C-alpha positions as a Markdown table, in Angstrom:
| # | Residue | x | y | z |
|---|---|---|---|---|
| 1 | Met | -15.2 | 94.7 | -39.7 |
| 2 | Ser | -15.0 | 92.8 | -36.4 |
| 3 | Gln | -15.7 | 89.1 | -36.5 |
| 4 | Pro | -18.6 | 87.7 | -34.5 |
| 5 | Glu | -17.8 | 87.1 | -30.8 |
| 6 | Ala | -18.7 | 83.4 | -31.1 |
| 7 | Thr | -15.7 | 82.8 | -33.3 |
| 8 | Gly | -13.4 | 83.7 | -30.5 |
| 9 | Arg | -14.8 | 81.1 | -28.2 |
| 10 | Arg | -14.3 | 77.3 | -28.3 |
| 11 | Arg | -17.4 | 75.5 | -29.3 |
| 12 | Arg | -18.7 | 73.1 | -26.7 |
| 13 | Ser | -19.5 | 69.6 | -27.6 |
| 14 | Pro | -23.1 | 68.6 | -27.1 |
| 15 | Pro | -23.9 | 66.8 | -23.8 |
| 16 | Ala | -23.5 | 63.0 | -24.0 |
| 17 | Ser | -26.7 | 61.1 | -24.3 |
| 18 | Pro | -27.6 | 58.4 | -21.6 |
| 19 | Ser | -26.9 | 55.7 | -24.2 |
| 20 | Ser | -23.5 | 56.9 | -25.1 |
| 21 | Arg | -22.6 | 57.3 | -21.4 |
| 22 | Asp | -23.7 | 53.7 | -20.8 |
| 23 | Ala | -21.6 | 52.4 | -23.7 |
| 24 | Lys | -18.5 | 54.2 | -22.4 |
| 25 | Gln | -19.0 | 52.8 | -18.9 |
| 26 | Lys | -19.3 | 49.3 | -20.4 |
| 27 | Thr | -16.0 | 49.6 | -22.2 |
| 28 | Thr | -14.1 | 51.1 | -19.4 |
| 29 | Gly | -15.8 | 49.7 | -16.3 |
| 30 | Pro | -15.7 | 46.3 | -14.5 |
| 31 | Asp | -17.7 | 44.7 | -17.3 |
| 32 | Ala | -14.7 | 45.2 | -19.7 |
| 33 | Ala | -12.5 | 43.0 | -17.5 |
| 34 | Ala | -15.2 | 40.4 | -17.4 |
| 35 | Ala | -15.6 | 40.5 | -21.2 |
| 36 | Ala | -11.9 | 40.0 | -21.7 |
| 37 | Ala | -11.7 | 37.1 | -19.3 |
| 38 | Pro | -11.8 | 33.5 | -20.7 |
| 39 | Arg | -15.3 | 32.2 | -21.2 |
| 40 | Ser | -16.6 | 28.7 | -21.1 |
| 41 | Pro | -16.8 | 26.8 | -24.4 |
| 42 | Pro | -20.3 | 27.4 | -25.8 |
| 43 | Gly | -22.6 | 24.5 | -25.3 |
| 44 | Trp | -21.3 | 21.1 | -24.2 |
| 45 | Ser | -17.7 | 20.4 | -23.2 |
| 46 | His | -15.8 | 17.5 | -21.5 |
| 47 | Thr | -13.4 | 17.6 | -18.7 |
| 48 | Pro | -11.7 | 14.4 | -17.4 |
| 49 | Thr | -12.3 | 13.7 | -13.7 |
| 50 | Thr | -9.5 | 13.5 | -11.2 |
| 51 | Pro | -10.1 | 9.7 | -10.6 |
| 52 | Thr | -9.9 | 9.2 | -14.3 |
| 53 | Leu | -6.5 | 11.0 | -14.7 |
| 54 | Leu | -5.1 | 9.2 | -11.6 |
| 55 | Trp | -6.2 | 5.8 | -12.8 |
| 56 | Leu | -4.7 | 6.4 | -16.3 |
| 57 | Ala | -1.4 | 7.6 | -14.7 |
| 58 | Val | -1.1 | 4.4 | -12.7 |
| 59 | Ser | -2.7 | 1.8 | -15.1 |
| 60 | Leu | -1.1 | 2.7 | -18.4 |
| 61 | Pro | 2.5 | 2.1 | -17.4 |
| 62 | Leu | 1.5 | -1.2 | -15.7 |
| 63 | Val | -0.4 | -2.4 | -18.7 |
| 64 | Leu | 2.6 | -1.7 | -20.9 |
| 65 | Trp | 4.9 | -3.5 | -18.4 |
| 66 | Asp | 2.5 | -6.5 | -18.3 |
| 67 | Ser | 2.1 | -6.6 | -22.1 |
| 68 | Gly | 5.8 | -6.4 | -22.6 |
| 69 | Tyr | 6.3 | -9.5 | -20.4 |
| 70 | Ile | 3.7 | -11.5 | -22.2 |
| 71 | Leu | 4.7 | -10.6 | -25.7 |
| 72 | Leu | 8.5 | -11.1 | -25.1 |
| 73 | Arg | 8.2 | -14.6 | -23.6 |
| 74 | Pro | 10.3 | -16.7 | -23.2 |
| 75 | His | 13.0 | -14.0 | -23.0 |
| 76 | Ser | 11.2 | -12.1 | -20.3 |
| 77 | Met | 10.6 | -15.3 | -18.2 |
| 78 | Pro | 12.9 | -16.6 | -15.4 |
| 79 | Gly | 16.2 | -17.6 | -17.0 |
| 80 | Gly | 15.6 | -15.4 | -20.1 |
| 81 | Ala | 17.9 | -12.7 | -21.2 |
| 82 | Leu | 15.4 | -9.9 | -20.5 |
| 83 | His | 14.0 | -11.2 | -17.2 |
| 84 | Arg | 16.3 | -9.1 | -15.0 |
| 85 | Pro | 15.7 | -6.5 | -13.7 |
| 86 | Leu | 12.4 | -5.4 | -15.3 |
| 87 | Trp | 10.3 | -8.5 | -15.0 |
| 88 | Val | 11.6 | -10.2 | -11.8 |
| 89 | Pro | 8.2 | -10.0 | -10.0 |
| 90 | Tyr | 6.7 | -12.2 | -12.7 |
| 91 | Ala | 8.7 | -15.1 | -11.4 |
| 92 | Leu | 6.3 | -15.1 | -8.5 |
| 93 | Tyr | 3.2 | -14.2 | -10.4 |
| 94 | Gly | 3.9 | -17.0 | -12.9 |
| 95 | Glu | 3.6 | -19.4 | -10.0 |
| 96 | Val | 0.3 | -17.8 | -8.9 |
| 97 | Asp | -1.3 | -17.6 | -12.3 |
| 98 | His | 0.0 | -20.3 | -14.7 |
| 99 | Met | -1.3 | -18.4 | -17.6 |
| 100 | Tyr | 1.8 | -16.2 | -17.1 |
| 101 | Gly | 4.1 | -19.2 | -16.3 |
| 102 | Phe | 5.8 | -22.0 | -18.1 |
| 103 | Lys | 2.8 | -24.3 | -18.0 |
| 104 | Gln | 0.7 | -22.4 | -20.6 |
| 105 | Trp | 3.8 | -21.3 | -22.5 |
| 106 | His | 4.8 | -24.9 | -23.1 |
| 107 | Leu | 1.2 | -25.7 | -24.1 |
| 108 | Arg | 1.4 | -22.8 | -26.6 |
| 109 | Asn | -1.8 | -21.2 | -25.2 |
| 110 | Gly | -2.2 | -18.0 | -27.0 |
| 111 | Phe | -5.0 | -16.4 | -24.9 |
| 112 | Ala | -2.7 | -14.2 | -22.8 |
| 113 | Ala | -0.8 | -13.0 | -25.9 |
| 114 | Ala | -4.0 | -12.2 | -27.7 |
| 115 | Gln | -5.2 | -10.2 | -24.7 |
| 116 | Ser | -2.0 | -8.4 | -24.5 |
| 117 | Leu | -2.3 | -7.3 | -28.1 |
| 118 | Met | -5.8 | -6.0 | -27.2 |
| 119 | Asn | -4.2 | -4.2 | -24.3 |
| 120 | Leu | -2.0 | -2.3 | -26.7 |
| 121 | Ala | -5.0 | -1.2 | -28.8 |
| 122 | Glu | -6.8 | -0.2 | -25.6 |
| 123 | Thr | -3.7 | 1.8 | -24.5 |
| 124 | Ala | -3.6 | 3.6 | -27.8 |
| 125 | Leu | -7.3 | 4.7 | -27.3 |
| 126 | Tyr | -6.4 | 6.1 | -23.9 |
| 127 | Val | -3.4 | 8.0 | -25.3 |
| 128 | Ala | -5.6 | 9.4 | -28.0 |
| 129 | Tyr | -8.2 | 10.5 | -25.5 |
| 130 | Leu | -5.5 | 12.3 | -23.4 |
| 131 | Trp | -4.0 | 13.9 | -26.5 |
| 132 | Leu | -7.3 | 15.3 | -27.7 |
| 133 | Trp | -8.0 | 16.7 | -24.3 |
| 134 | His | -4.6 | 18.2 | -23.9 |
| 135 | Arg | -4.3 | 19.5 | -27.5 |
| 136 | His | -7.7 | 20.9 | -28.0 |
| 137 | Gly | -8.8 | 21.7 | -24.5 |
| 138 | Arg | -8.5 | 25.1 | -23.0 |
| 139 | Val | -8.6 | 26.5 | -19.5 |
| 140 | Val | -11.9 | 28.4 | -19.1 |
| 141 | Val | -11.5 | 29.3 | -15.4 |
| 142 | Pro | -8.0 | 30.1 | -14.0 |
| 143 | Gly | -6.9 | 27.4 | -11.7 |
| 144 | Arg | -9.4 | 24.9 | -13.1 |
| 145 | Arg | -8.7 | 21.9 | -15.4 |
| 146 | Arg | -9.1 | 22.5 | -19.1 |
| 147 | Ala | -12.2 | 21.5 | -21.0 |
| 148 | Val | -12.5 | 20.3 | -24.6 |
| 149 | Ala | -15.5 | 21.1 | -26.6 |
| 150 | Gly | -16.9 | 20.5 | -30.1 |
| 151 | Arg | -16.0 | 17.6 | -32.4 |
| 152 | Ala | -12.7 | 17.0 | -30.6 |
| 153 | Gly | -14.4 | 16.8 | -27.2 |
| 154 | Ala | -17.0 | 14.4 | -28.6 |
| 155 | Leu | -14.3 | 12.2 | -30.1 |
| 156 | Ala | -12.2 | 12.3 | -26.9 |
| 157 | Leu | -15.2 | 11.2 | -24.8 |
| 158 | Leu | -16.1 | 8.4 | -27.3 |
| 159 | Leu | -12.5 | 7.1 | -27.3 |
| 160 | Gly | -12.3 | 7.2 | -23.5 |
| 161 | Phe | -15.6 | 5.5 | -23.0 |
| 162 | Ser | -14.7 | 2.8 | -25.6 |
| 163 | Ala | -11.3 | 2.1 | -24.0 |
| 164 | Ala | -12.9 | 1.8 | -20.5 |
| 165 | Val | -15.4 | -0.7 | -21.8 |
| 166 | Met | -12.6 | -2.7 | -23.3 |
| 167 | Thr | -10.7 | -2.6 | -20.0 |
| 168 | Val | -13.7 | -4.0 | -18.1 |
| 169 | Ser | -14.8 | -6.5 | -20.7 |
| 170 | Lys | -11.3 | -8.0 | -21.2 |
| 171 | Thr | -10.8 | -8.4 | -17.5 |
| 172 | Val | -14.2 | -10.1 | -17.1 |
| 173 | Leu | -13.4 | -12.3 | -20.0 |
| 174 | Tyr | -10.1 | -13.3 | -18.4 |
| 175 | Gly | -11.9 | -14.3 | -15.2 |
| 176 | Leu | -14.6 | -16.1 | -17.1 |
| 177 | Asn | -12.0 | -18.1 | -19.1 |
| 178 | Glu | -10.5 | -19.2 | -15.8 |
| 179 | Phe | -13.9 | -20.1 | -14.4 |
| 180 | Cys | -14.9 | -22.1 | -17.5 |
| 181 | Ser | -11.7 | -24.0 | -17.4 |
| 182 | Gly | -12.3 | -25.2 | -13.8 |
| 183 | Phe | -9.7 | -22.7 | -12.4 |
| 184 | Asp | -7.0 | -24.7 | -14.2 |
| 185 | Asn | -4.4 | -21.9 | -13.7 |
| 186 | Val | -5.1 | -20.5 | -10.3 |
| 187 | Gly | -6.9 | -23.3 | -8.4 |
| 188 | His | -3.7 | -24.6 | -6.8 |
| 189 | Asn | -3.3 | -21.4 | -4.7 |
| 190 | Leu | -4.1 | -21.0 | -1.0 |
| 191 | Pro | -7.1 | -18.7 | -0.3 |
| 192 | Trp | -5.0 | -15.8 | 1.0 |
| 193 | Thr | -2.7 | -16.0 | -2.0 |
| 194 | Leu | -5.7 | -16.1 | -4.4 |
| 195 | Val | -7.3 | -13.1 | -2.8 |
| 196 | Phe | -4.3 | -10.8 | -2.4 |
| 197 | Leu | -2.3 | -11.8 | -5.5 |
| 198 | Tyr | -5.0 | -12.6 | -8.0 |
| 199 | Ile | -8.5 | -11.4 | -7.1 |
| 200 | Ile | -7.7 | -7.9 | -5.8 |
| 201 | Pro | -5.2 | -6.9 | -8.5 |
| 202 | Asn | -7.4 | -8.1 | -11.3 |
| 203 | Gly | -10.5 | -6.8 | -9.7 |
| 204 | Ala | -9.2 | -3.3 | -9.7 |
| 205 | Trp | -9.2 | -3.4 | -13.5 |
| 206 | Ile | -13.0 | -4.0 | -13.3 |
| 207 | Val | -14.2 | -1.8 | -10.4 |
| 208 | Val | -12.2 | 1.4 | -11.0 |
| 209 | Pro | -12.8 | 1.9 | -14.8 |
| 210 | Leu | -16.4 | 0.7 | -14.4 |
| 211 | Val | -17.2 | 3.2 | -11.6 |
| 212 | Phe | -15.1 | 6.2 | -12.6 |
| 213 | Met | -15.1 | 6.0 | -16.4 |
| 214 | Val | -17.8 | 3.7 | -17.9 |
| 215 | Tyr | -20.5 | 5.0 | -15.6 |
| 216 | Ser | -19.6 | 8.7 | -15.6 |
| 217 | Met | -18.7 | 8.9 | -19.3 |
| 218 | Gly | -21.7 | 6.9 | -20.3 |
| 219 | Ala | -23.9 | 9.3 | -18.3 |
| 220 | Glu | -22.3 | 12.2 | -20.0 |
| 221 | Ile | -22.9 | 10.7 | -23.5 |
| 222 | Ile | -26.5 | 10.0 | -22.6 |
| 223 | Ala | -27.0 | 13.6 | -21.3 |
| 224 | Gly | -25.5 | 15.1 | -24.4 |
| 225 | Leu | -27.6 | 13.0 | -26.8 |
| 226 | Ala | -30.8 | 13.6 | -24.8 |
| 227 | Gly | -30.2 | 17.3 | -24.8 |
| 228 | Ala | -29.4 | 17.3 | -28.6 |
| 229 | Ser | -32.5 | 15.3 | -29.4 |
| 230 | Ala | -34.9 | 17.2 | -27.1 |
| 231 | Pro | -37.8 | 19.0 | -28.9 |
| 232 | Pro | -37.4 | 22.8 | -29.0 |
| 233 | Ser | -39.4 | 24.6 | -26.3 |
| 234 | Ser | -42.4 | 26.4 | -27.5 |
| 235 | Thr | -42.6 | 30.2 | -26.8 |
């Protein structure tokens, strides 16, 4: 008895439906590469600006250098064992601002030392800010700077903003202390010396963090809180 003719032929699979063809194209077409590419962190994320990173790269070593001079006095002062070669420029600056010189050291004025201790706390906040960004951030677009999201991003932004406010407020306090004392430590300088060796260097610690960190980070915090507290849109 001969077998049916159909058994000798290969069965054809049913034609693919439009939905199955679309699914196959999505998994093999250009959309697959886009799906595999890194995506932006969902929701809010924080990325340090270029001026912020440049300012921290310059200011943090200078702050540590300055704090070291103040906290290691009198050894870091002219004639001290640690003065050369690291703190030689402070021989001149101590003559410009007597808060750094022998006058206030002999008077046992502790304001500069107290501020230097605050400088170390401020620097620790900046380092924590950079660490959180580097440790928890990720590159979402090739060639672009990494962004940090979630709780780590929120904490990094809070620490960076707080440290920048400390930088500005401490520098303003330093100037107000001089003003309220009748310019006791810098009033002896010629105008050009006062401008180029005192006002401009100290003013940079007010203008730069105020413009590029306090303002921008504060605006970012306000925008995030406003977005989180906005009432849901009605549909």
